[in-house]
C-alpha positions in Angstrom: -5.1 -11.6 25.1 -1.9 -10.0 25.7 -1.6 -6.5 27.4 1.5 -5.5 25.3 -0.5 -6.0 22.0 -4.1 -5.6 22.7 -4.6 -3.9 26.2 -6.8 -6.0 28.0 -9.5 -8.5 27.9 -11.4 -10.4 30.6 -9.4 -11.7 33.4 -6.4 -9.4 32.5 -8.4 -6.1 32.9 -6.9 -5.1 36.3 -3.4 -6.0 35.1 -4.0 -3.7 31.8 -5.3 -0.8 33.8 -2.4 -0.9 36.3 0.1 -1.0 33.5 -1.6 2.0 31.6 -1.6 3.9 34.8 2.2 3.3 35.4 2.9 4.3 31.8 1.0 7.4 31.7 2.9 8.9 34.6 6.1 7.8 32.9 6.1 8.5 29.3 6.8 12.1 28.3 3.7 14.1 26.9 5.4 14.3 23.7 4.5 10.8 22.9 0.9 11.5 24.1 -0.1 14.7 22.6 0.8 15.6 18.9 1.7 19.2 18.3 -1.4 21.3 17.1 -3.8 18.5 17.9 -7.4 19.4 19.1 -8.4 18.1 22.5 -11.7 16.2 22.9 -14.8 18.0 24.2 -16.1 17.9 27.7 -17.0 14.3 28.8 -20.6 13.2 29.3 -21.8 9.9 30.2 -24.0 8.1 27.7 -27.7 7.4 28.3 -28.6 3.6 29.0 -30.9 2.0 26.5 -31.1 -1.5 27.5 -29.0 -4.2 29.1 -27.7 -7.2 27.4 -28.3 -10.0 29.9 -27.6 -13.1 28.0 -24.6 -15.0 29.3 -23.4 -15.8 25.9 -22.8 -12.1 25.2 -19.9 -11.3 27.6 -17.3 -10.0 24.9 -19.4 -8.0 22.6 -17.0 -6.5 19.9 -19.3 -5.5 17.1 -22.9 -4.1 16.8 -25.4 -2.6 14.2 -28.9 -1.2 14.8 -31.8 -2.4 13.0 -35.5 -1.6 12.6 -36.3 -4.2 15.2 -33.3 -4.0 17.6 -29.7 -4.8 17.3 -27.3 -7.4 15.9 -24.0 -8.1 17.8 -21.0 -10.5 17.5 -18.7 -11.6 20.3 -14.9 -11.1 20.2 -12.9 -14.4 19.5 -14.2 -17.9 18.8 -13.2 -20.2 21.8 -16.5 -21.0 23.2 -18.9 -22.7 20.7 -22.0 -21.2 22.6 -20.8 -17.7 21.6 -19.7 -18.5 18.2 -22.6 -17.0 16.4 -24.2 -13.9 15.1 -26.8 -12.7 17.6 -30.1 -10.8 16.8 -31.6 -8.9 19.6 -34.9 -7.1 20.1 -35.2 -3.4 21.3 -34.9 -4.5 24.8 -31.6 -6.4 24.1 -33.1 -9.8 24.4 -31.8 -12.5 22.0 -34.4 -13.6 19.7 -32.3 -15.3 16.9 -28.8 -16.6 16.3 -26.9 -17.6 13.2 -24.1 -20.0 13.5 -20.8 -19.9 11.4 -20.4 -22.9 8.9 -16.7 -23.1 10.3 -14.9 -21.7 13.2 -13.9 -18.1 12.9 -10.6 -16.9 14.4 -11.2 -13.7 16.0 -14.3 -11.7 15.0 -14.1 -8.0 15.9 -16.6 -5.7 14.2 -19.9 -5.9 12.3 -21.1 -3.7 9.5 -24.1 -3.6 7.4 -24.1 -2.9 3.6 -26.5 -0.5 1.7 -28.5 -3.8 0.6 -29.0 -5.0 4.2 -26.2 -7.6 4.0 -24.4 -8.2 7.2 -20.6 -8.2 7.2 -18.7 -9.8 10.2 -15.1 -8.7 10.5 -12.9 -11.7 11.4 -9.8 -9.5 11.5 -8.4 -9.6 14.9 -4.8 -10.8 15.2 -3.3 -10.1 18.6 0.0 -11.6 17.9 0.1 -10.5 14.2 0.7 -14.0 12.9 -2.2 -14.7 10.6 -1.6 -15.4 7.1 -5.2 -14.3 6.0 -7.9 -12.4 7.6 -11.6 -12.8 6.7 -15.1 -11.4 6.3 -18.2 -13.3 6.8 -21.1 -12.1 4.5 -24.6 -12.8 5.6 -27.2 -11.8 2.9 -30.7 -10.8 4.0 -32.5 -13.9 5.0 -29.6 -16.2 4.4 -29.1 -19.3 6.8 -25.6 -19.0 7.3 -22.8 -16.6 6.3 -20.2 -17.1 3.6 -16.5 -16.7 4.2 -14.3 -14.5 2.1 -10.4 -14.5 2.8 -8.1 -11.6 2.3 -4.4 -10.9 2.7 -2.4 -7.9 3.6 0.2 -6.6 1.1 3.0 -6.2 3.7 2.6 -8.0 7.0 -0.1 -9.1 9.5 -1.9 -6.3 11.4 -4.3 -6.4 14.4 -7.6 -4.8 13.4 -10.9 -4.1 14.9 -12.8 -1.9 12.7 -14.7 -2.4 9.4 -16.6 0.1 7.2 -18.7 -0.8 4.0 -19.0 1.9 1.4 -22.1 2.7 -0.7 -21.1 0.3 -3.3 -20.8 -2.5 -0.7 -17.0 -2.7 -0.6 -15.1 -3.1 2.7 -12.6 -0.9 4.3 -10.5 -2.4 7.1 -9.2 -0.1 9.8 -6.2 -1.4 11.9 -6.0 -1.0 15.5 -3.0 1.2 15.5 -1.0 2.3 18.6 -0.3 5.9 19.7 -2.9 7.6 17.5 -2.1 6.5 13.8 -4.1 3.8 12.2 -3.9 2.2 8.7 -6.6 1.6 6.1 -6.7 -1.4 3.7 -9.1 -2.3 1.0 -9.6 -5.2 -1.4 -7.9 -4.9 -4.8 -10.7 -7.0 -6.6 -14.2 -8.2 -5.9 -14.3 -10.7 -3.1 -14.7 -14.2 -3.9 -15.7 -17.1 -1.6 -13.1 -19.5 -3.0 -10.1 -17.2 -3.1 -7.9 -15.0 -0.9 -8.2 -11.5 -2.2 -5.1 -9.3 -1.9 -5.7 -6.0 0.0 -4.0 -2.7 -0.7 -2.9 0.0 1.5 -5.0 3.1 0.9 -4.0 5.6 3.5 -3.6 6.3 7.3 -5.7 8.2 9.8 -4.1 10.3 12.7 -6.6 10.6 15.5 -6.9 13.9 17.4 -5.3 14.0 20.9 -7.6 13.4 23.8 -7.7 13.8 27.6 -10.9 11.6 28.0 -10.9 9.4 31.0 -10.8 5.7 30.4 -9.7 2.4 31.9 -6.4 2.4 29.9 -5.4 6.1 30.3 -3.6 7.4 27.2 -3.1 3.9 25.7 -6.9 3.7 25.3 -6.9 7.0 23.3 -4.6 6.0 20.4 -6.3 2.8 19.2 -9.5 2.1 17.1 -11.6 -0.6 18.4 -14.8 -0.1 16.2 -16.3 2.0 13.3 -19.7 2.5 11.7 -21.4 4.4 8.9 -24.4 6.5 9.2 -27.7 5.2 7.6 -27.6 7.7 4.9 -23.8 7.1 4.2 -22.8 10.6 4.7 -20.9 10.2 7.8 -18.7 7.7 9.4 -17.3 7.3 12.9 -14.4 5.6 14.4 -14.1 4.9 18.0 -11.2 4.4 20.6 -11.6 3.1 24.1 -12.3 6.9 25.0 -13.9 8.9 22.1 -15.8 8.7 19.0 -14.4 10.5 15.9 -17.2 11.5 13.4 -16.2 12.3 9.7 -18.3 13.8 6.9 -18.3 11.8 3.7 -20.1 14.3 1.2 -18.9 12.6 -2.0 -19.0 8.9 -1.0 -15.2 8.7 -0.8 -14.4 7.0 2.6 -10.7 7.0 2.3 -10.6 10.8 1.6 -13.0 11.6 4.3 -11.0 9.7 7.0 -7.4 10.7 5.7 -8.1 14.5 5.2 -11.3 15.3 7.2 -11.4 17.0 10.6 -13.6 14.9 12.8 -16.2 16.0 15.2 -15.5 14.2 18.7 -17.8 12.7 21.2 -16.1 11.7 24.5 -17.1 8.2 25.6 -15.7 8.5 29.2 -14.9 5.5 31.4 -16.8 2.8 29.4 -15.4 -0.5 30.9 -14.1 -1.7 27.6 -15.9 -0.2 24.7 -15.2 -1.9 21.3 -18.5 -1.5 19.5 -20.2 1.5 17.8 -23.1 2.0 15.6 -25.6 4.8 14.6 -29.2 4.8 15.5 -31.4 4.0 12.6 -32.4 7.7 12.3 -28.8 8.6 12.4 -29.4 11.2 15.5 -27.4 9.2 17.9 -24.4 7.1 18.4 -24.9 3.8 20.1 -22.0 1.9 22.0 -21.7 -1.2 24.2 -18.7 -2.6 26.2 -17.6 -6.1 27.0 -18.6 -7.3 30.3 -16.0 -9.9 30.7 -13.6 -8.9 33.5 -16.5 -6.8 35.2 -17.9 -7.9 38.6 -19.9 -11.1 38.2 -23.4 -10.7 37.1 -22.8 -7.2 35.7 -24.5 -7.1 32.1 -23.4 -4.9 29.3 -25.6 -1.8 28.6 -26.1 -0.1 25.1 -25.5 3.5 25.6 -26.8 6.3 23.5 -24.8 9.5 22.8 -26.1 12.6 20.7 -24.4 13.0 17.5 -22.2 16.1 17.7 -23.2 19.3 15.7 -20.9 21.8 14.3 -19.0 22.9 11.2 -18.6 20.4 8.5 -15.4 18.4 8.5 -14.0 19.9 5.3 -10.9 18.1 3.8 -7.7 19.9 3.6 -7.1 21.7 0.2 -3.8 19.9 -0.3 -5.0 16.4 0.6 -4.5 13.8 -2.2 -7.6 12.5 -3.8 -8.2 9.0 -4.7 -9.5 7.7 -8.3 -12.4 6.0 -6.6 -14.1 5.4 -3.1 -11.4 2.9 -2.2 -8.7 3.2 -4.8 -5.2 2.3 -3.4 -2.7 4.9 -2.9 1.1 4.7 -3.6 2.8 2.0 -1.6 4.3 2.9 1.6 7.5 1.5 3.2 6.7 -1.8 5.1 7.7 -0.2 8.4 5.9 3.1 8.1 3.4 2.3 10.9 6.0 0.8 13.4 7.0 2.7 16.5 5.3 5.7 17.8 2.1 6.3 15.8 1.7 2.8 14.4 0.6 -0.9 15.1 3.8 -1.6 17.0 4.1 1.3 19.5 3.4 -0.9 22.6 7.0 -2.1 23.0 8.6 1.4 22.5 6.2 3.2 24.7 6.3 0.5 27.4 10.2 0.6 27.4 10.2 4.4 27.6 7.8 4.3 30.4 9.5 1.5 32.3 13.0 3.3 31.9 11.7 6.7 33.1 9.8 5.0 36.1 13.0 3.3 37.2 15.0 6.6 36.8 12.4 8.2 39.0 12.4 5.6 41.4 16.2 5.5 41.8 16.0 9.4 42.4 13.5 9.0 45.2 15.6 6.2 46.7 18.8 8.3 46.5 17.0 11.4 47.9 15.9 9.4 51.0 19.3 7.9 51.5 21.1 11.4 51.4 18.2 12.8 53.7 19.1 10.3 56.4 22.8 11.0 56.3 
């Protein structure tokens, strides 16, 4: 894990928090709050549901709720004991595991299709060097998942969120940077023996936020998980700080995300929240954080937040429509998501913050020197 590319993980948590604290005090607010963006609502802690005490589940990165409990996956694949899909009961105890037939690269999210098929998103790429990303498809009652590879049309991206539409087609949501994330969808049906090309289908600009989280403003501008409601009429994206829920009245996920106005649920001060799902009745959002980097013996807790109520998230009248739920949009320039507002914002923000911090430090030292004269 690298702080510059992916915030923190495990033993680097304290270093990432310190870096975020330094940067938030140095970077101009123009890089943090977009003009006209709505602030998140008043923070409120989630209600604990159960604690995940199995030592193999230290870096939970994806979760879905089932009638019997939960299904979760770990981040990464370095440890063979954690290289599995874990089925939990309602008390968060592991009751079953399913191993992968080959080693995954970086499993980051979990989604369930309308037919009950589980999809594991092997899409993490901290260094942005992968030639292919993958989805693992586990059919109901199957003994092992099947691998489906995919390729981006432009360049590698780091991604941690997956959505499945009503037809069972996947939508990849990149992690982003300062609040803008990209959407990619397969151009054809996925096949186990081939690498399916992806197409760029849109981008999402997250509302600005002031919700407290371990990574300050950096944690508010990335997407670390996603989920669809059981009825398919709502979807949610999450950052390290907030959950953003969009209405999907016509089944068009891309239109809902690119043109809808989300309802915001603050998720304050979760240690490292990368997972989100809906409860089976659709009335609550459930989250869980990684426990790696926390004090020894501290288990992860599944937290419950009430689904926000309010006016429907109506698409803008001038928003472009797509020919289908995941139809590709016109191609964008390859560098459209670089710099502020995209996947590669970290070097720019870090450089600006460091420069301003040095200028401020120099001013303080100069003032102290002249004051003594």
